C-alpha positions in Angstrom: 0.0 0.0 0.0 1.4 3.4 -1.0 1.2 5.9 1.9 1.7 9.0 -0.1 -1.2 11.5 -0.6 -1.4 13.9 -3.4 -3.5 17.1 -3.0 -4.8 18.7 -6.2 -5.8 22.3 -6.4 -8.8 22.7 -8.7 -8.1 26.4 -9.1 -4.6 25.9 -10.6 -3.3 28.6 -8.3 0.5 28.5 -8.0 0.3 30.4 -4.7 -2.9 30.9 -2.9 -4.1 34.4 -2.4 -3.7 35.6 1.2 -6.3 37.8 2.6 -6.6 39.4 6.0 -9.7 38.5 7.8 -12.1 41.4 8.4 -12.9 42.1 12.0 -16.2 40.7 13.2 -18.7 43.0 14.8 -19.1 42.6 18.6 -22.9 42.7 18.2 -25.5 42.6 15.4 -27.5 45.3 17.1 -28.2 48.1 14.7 -26.7 46.2 11.8 -28.3 44.7 8.7 -27.6 41.0 8.1 -27.7 39.6 4.6 -28.6 36.0 4.1 -27.3 34.6 0.8 -28.9 31.4 -0.5 -26.5 29.8 -3.0 -29.4 27.8 -4.5 -28.4 24.4 -3.2 -31.3 22.1 -2.1 -32.6 22.9 1.4 -30.4 25.9 1.9 -33.5 28.0 2.2 -34.8 25.9 5.1 -31.7 26.8 7.2 -31.9 30.5 6.1 -35.6 30.7 6.9 -34.9 29.5 10.5 -32.0 31.9 10.8 -34.1 34.8 9.4 -36.8 34.1 12.0 -34.3 33.9 14.8 -32.5 37.2 13.8 -35.8 39.0 13.0 -37.2 37.9 16.4 -34.3 39.6 18.1 -35.1 42.9 16.2 -32.2 42.5 13.7 -32.9 43.7 10.2 -32.5 40.9 7.6 -32.2 41.1 3.8 -32.4 37.9 1.7 -30.5 37.2 -1.5 -30.2 34.2 -3.8 -27.7 33.2 -6.4 -29.1 32.1 -9.8 -27.2 28.8 -9.5 -24.8 27.1 -7.0 -22.5 26.0 -9.9 -21.1 29.5 -10.5 -19.9 32.4 -8.4 -22.4 35.1 -7.6 -22.8 37.6 -10.4 -21.0 40.9 -9.9 -24.2 42.9 -9.7 -25.5 40.7 -6.9 -22.3 41.0 -5.0 -22.3 44.8 -5.4 -25.9 44.9 -4.3 -25.2 42.9 -1.1 -22.1 45.0 -0.3 -24.1 48.2 -0.6 -27.1 47.0 1.4 -25.9 45.0 4.4 -23.2 45.1 7.1 -22.6 41.3 7.4 -23.5 38.3 5.3 -24.3 34.7 6.2 -24.0 32.3 3.2 -26.2 29.2 3.4 -24.7 26.0 2.1 -26.8 22.9 2.2 -27.7 19.6 0.5 
């Protein structure tokens, strides 16, 4: 049995981009939370529950949906989200 493992990078990046993490808010009070459904099955179920939980605490929630999970979000959708909300939760599911 060969004990070697090979890791393949599907992006063909030679060196991964390094990005500094943005600071997280200490509280969601007074912020608008965006919920992004990436269009995978049952992602909306999770986001519906999260929406109810956040809204029940008086937090403003805006919902968004990608046209398909097989592609990155369109630029206009990303720009809309960035201009309308303070933080985003992306719902992944299957």
